[in-house]
N, C-alpha and C positions, 0 to 999 in steps of 0.2 A: 458154356454156350458158344457156338460158332456163329459169326455174323458175316453177312455180305451186304453190299449196297447195290440196288438196282436203280437205273436211271432210264426214264421214258421220255424221250424228246418228241413232243407232238407239234402239230402245226400251230396250236394255240397255247398250250401249256407245257412246262417242264415239270415232271413229277419225279421225285427222288425218295427212295425208301430204304430204311435200315431193316434188313430181313434176317430173321433167325433161321437156324438149321431146320426147324419144323415149318418153314414157309409162312411165318407170321410177320407182318409188318409192324415193327415195334414203334417206329417214329418216322416222320416224313417231312419233306420240304417241298414247296411249290414256288415256281416263278413263271411269269409270262414269257412266252417264246419271243414275242415282239419281232417277228419276221417282217421284212427281210433285214438280216444283220449278218455280220461276218461269223464264220465258223470259230475263229479264235475267241470272239466275244461270247459265243454260246458255250464254248468249252470252259471259259473262265467262270461264267455263271453257274454251270453245272458243278464244277469243282468247288465253288463256294458253298453250294448246297450240301455237298458231301462233308466238307470240313465243319459246317454248322451242326450237322447231325452227330458227328464224332464228338465234338466239344460238348454238346448238350447231354450226350449219353456217356461221357467220360471214357471214351475209347481212344486208343491209339491207332494210327493208320496200320501199324504192324499187326494189329489184332484182326484185321479183315481177311477173310478167306479169299475174297475176290471183289472186284467192282465190275458190274455188267452194264453195258450201254445199249439201249434199244433205239435205233435210228430209223426215221422214215425213209422211204425210197429204196433204191437198189444198193445193197451193202454186201461186200465180199467179207464173209465171216472170218476167213483165215488171215486176211491182212488188215481188217478194220477199215477198209477204204469205202467211203460213201461215194459211189459212182454218180448217182443222180438223186436229188430230192427236189423235184420241180416245185413243190408247194412251198419250200423254203428258199428257193432260188440258189441252191448249193449244188456244186458239181465237182467231182474229183477231189474230195476232201479226205485227207488222212487223219482221222480223228485219233487214232492210236498215238501218232506223233504229237498231236496237240495236248493229249492227256498225260503223256509220260512225264513231262516236267513237274506236274502236280503230284503224281503218284509213281515215283521212279521204281519202287520195289514191290508194288501191289499187283497181283495177277489181274489182268484186264481182259475182258471178253466183250466183243462187239458183234451185234447182229441186227438184222432188220426188226423193227418194232412189232410187226405182225408175227414173226417167228417167236419173239419173246412172249407175246400174249398167249399164243397157243401152247408154248412150253410151260408157262405158268398154270394154265388150265389143265394141262396134262399131268402135271405134278401134284396139283393141290386143289383143282376146281372141278368143273362139270365133266371134264374129259378123262378123269383119272381111272375110270373103270373100262376104258376103251383102248384098243390096240392102235387104231388109226383114226385121227380126227382132223378135220379141215375147219379152219376158222376164217370168217370175214369180219374185219373191223370197220364198222360204218361210222367213220368220224369225219374230220375236215376233208380227207380223201378216203380212199378205200385201200386198206392193207389186208394182209392175210398170211396164213401159214398152214403148213401141213406136217403133222407128226405121224410117222409110220414106223413100226418096229422099234419104238422107244428112241427114235432119233428125229431131229428136224430134217425134213426133206429140203435140200437146196439145189438139187439138179446138177448137171454137168458143169455149169458155170459157177456154181457155188452161191448164186444170187437168190435162191429160193423162188417162190411163186409170187406173181404180181397180179392177183385176180382183179384188181381195180382197172387194169388196162386190157382186159379182154373185151372184144367188141360185141355190143348187144344191140346196136342200132346202125343202120346203113343209110336210110333215106332221110335227108335233112339232118344228118347227125351233128351233134355239138362238137366243137373243137376242144380237145382236152389239153391240159397243161403239158402233157408229154409230146404234143405236136401232132397227134393222130386224132381221128374223128370217131365218135360213137363209143368211147370207152365206158364201161360200167360205172366208173367213178363219177362221170358227168351226169348220171341219172340216179344213183343210189347212195351217194355220199351226202353229208350235210349240205354241201354246195349244190349237189344235184337236186336234192329235195327242195331247196329254196328256189331253184329255177322252175321246178314243177309247180310250186306254190304260186310263183309270180304269173306263170301262164294260166293257172286256174283262176286267179284273181281277175285277169283280163277277160276271161270268158264269163265270169259271174260278178258284175259290178255291185250286186246286192249282198255279197258274202260278208260275214263278220270279219273275215281275214283282212279286209281293207282297213278296219279300225284298230287292229291288234298287231299286225306285222310291222317289224322295224327293219328297214332295209339294211341297216349297218350292224345287225346283230343276228347272224344266221343260227347260232345255237339256241338263242332265245326263241326264235321263230319256230324251231322244231318242237320245242315244248308247247308253245301256244297251239301249233298245228294239231298235235295229238290231244290236247285238251278239247279242241273242236271236234276231232274224230270221236272222242268219248261222248260229246254232246250230240253226236249224229248230225253235224252240220253237213248239208248236202254237198257243198263245194269241196269241203275237206275230204269227204268220203270218195268223191270222184278222183281227187288227186291221189288219195291212198291207193285206189285201184291201179292207177298208172304206175305209181311207185312200186307196188308189189309185183306188177307184171315185169318190170325191168329187173328187179332183184331176183325174181323166180327164174327168169331167163338165164341169169348168171349162175345161179345155184344148180339148175339142171345140167348145164354144160360141165361145171366142176364135178358134179356127182358122177357122170358117166366117164369122165377122164380119170378120176382118182379113186373112186369107189370107197369112200371113207365109211367107217361105222357110224359116224356122227358128224353133223355140221353145226358149228357154233357161230352165233352172231355176237359181236362185241362192238365197242364204240358208242358214241353218244346216242345214236338213233335206236340202238338196241334197248336203251332204258325205257322205251315205250312198252316193253314186255308183251303181254297178250294183245294189246291194241295193234301191234305189228304182227305177232306170230299167228294169230287166228286167221286173218285174211291171207297171209303169206302161205300158210299150210293149205288153205282152200285152193289157192292158185296153183300150188305145187302138186295137188292130187293128180296122179296119173289117170289118163283117160280109160285105161283098161286095167282091171285088177289082175295081179299076178304077172304083169309084164316085167320080166327079169331084166330087159334091156333098159327100161326107163324107171324101174323102181328106185325110189329115193330113200336115203337114210333119214332118221329123225333129225329135226331141226330144233335147236334149243338156244337159249340165251346164256351167255357167259355167266357163271356163278360168281366169279371174282370181280367182274366189272372192270373199272379202270385199274384196279390193283393187279390184274393179270400180267400186264406189261412190266410192272415193277418187279413182281416176284419172279417172272420168267427171266428177266435180265439179270437179276441177282444170282439166279441159279444156273446160268449158262455154263458155268464151270463144272456142273454135274453131268453134262451131256457126254456120252461115251465117245471117245475119239473114233474117227472114221477109219 
């Protein structure tokens, strides 16, 4: 059996998995990201997770085919340089150099976390029957990736796509962590949904949201919000309409630009499943049947969930060279 390790560095959690050659996660480790903190400290924590996995499974470092690291923000795949991860407060970080002292002889591949997630789904998940797939990860921020012709699309710069920073609002637009206004991330991420929830609470003082929402726990609030959607709470349904309108706006633009066979949704918000998909699909329905310009591909939820990023990172070494 050949083993690889995949590391998914998120805004809230660090997830590390020991992955077999048949794309199965045999064991895993988790740590809190605890941002903001130094890149060196993050590298040390992630390396510690890898060593614990190896020890627990009685493997030597030399037995690993590769270690893959999925990083948020803008990442140069060829150099491993994290140019910018605003949500972590990290800029111009050479993670390859930080990791090399821990793993001097192990093949190391580094890419954007959204690219890792779509690569995992393409190899082993919902996207494996499709030639081209675009993914949006609806988490602390919004990431994404695009696979076409069995390769991750990274563009001329090598940085891949950043769908979270496409503009979907211009009037009274929110300031994004990237320094621009109106980015999709500020409306359709966990952070963005929490802002919409807050606005909805102000408009409806009688809503059950007032008794249930915790200002310091955004991920918890998302779960509570969709519980209220399921219960058909009027305020929650109005907020969901606004949320799906922003998300649909982003999906429409991405669809006509990239023409994928399938669009996948991942990240914490996608865990809502049909509570999200049904109203989103209704919003996305084209006004005219048979409109080839605006026709949209199917939209589905990631089959692998949070495991997609781990599996994709572990298997970056399988991507064909450019």
